[in-house]
N, C-alpha and C positions, 0 to 999 in steps of 0.2 A: 503493499500499499505507500500511498505516496501522500506526505503531508506538505501544508503550505501555510506560510504566516505572512500575512500581508499587512503592511503598517501606513496608514493613512492619517493624514494631518487636515483636519476641516479649518475652514474659515472662522475668525471669531463670531461666536454668537451664531453658527449654524447646524451646530449639534443635533440641535431638535429636529431639523429639517433633513439632514442628512440619515439620522436614524430611519424616519418615515420612508426616506428615498430607499435605503437600504433593506427594508423590511420587505418591500414590493419585490426586490432582486431575490433575497434569501426564500422569499415563500414559493417561486418559481423551481430554484436549484432544488428544494426540498421536495417539490411534487412532480418535478421533470426530470431529473439526474440520478439515476438508479446508482451510477457509477459513484456519486457522492454521500458519504456517511455525516459530514461534519460541514457546517456551513454557519460559523457564530461569531456574532460581532459582538466585541467585548471594548469597553471604554478604560481607559487609563485612569488610574485612581488619581495621579500625579499631574496630569496635563489634561485639561478638558478639550482640549483640541485633537487630542491623539486617540484612536480608534485603531484596534487591531482584531483582522479576521483570520479565524483558525480553520482550517480548512483538512479535510482528508476525503482522499479519491482511492479508487481501486486499483489504479493503474493510470499509466500513461494517456491512455487511450479516453478514459474519462476526465482526466485534467483538459486533453484536448477538446474533449464532447461539451466541457462548460466555459471553455473561452470562445467556441466558435458557436455556441447557441443562439437563437433569435432573441430570448428574453435577455441575454447577456449583451449581444450586441444592442439591443434595445433600452434595456434600462440603465447599463453602466454609464452610459453618458450624461444620463441625469444626476449622476454624483460628481460629476466633474466639475460643474459649475461652483460646488459646495466646498471644494478641496483648495487647500493652500498650492501655490503653484510649484512643479515639480512634479517627479513620477512618484509613484508609492513605493515605498520599499518591499520587496517580495522574496522570499527565500523557500525554495523547495526543501522537503526532507524525506528520508527515506524510514519509514516505522522499522520498529525493534518490536520481533515477536517474543 
């Protein structure tokens, strides 16, 4: 299995709007991506503008299905205007059984 950690920084005051927009994406991931077993938004306790997405995928094909899905292509861009400039930090990990 493949884990992923995405670190996102939102614009000041945009956290609540970001959380609503992310919830729509997460709902589609949960319902339409059988290769995904975890897609969880977490908020930093020390920085109110920092969020982390914890993700678990069955394999590389499931990761690719996520990023190429219609819902990702449609809903992910709604998050962009709420984020600070720059690319999110993304780290992929291999799970250990």
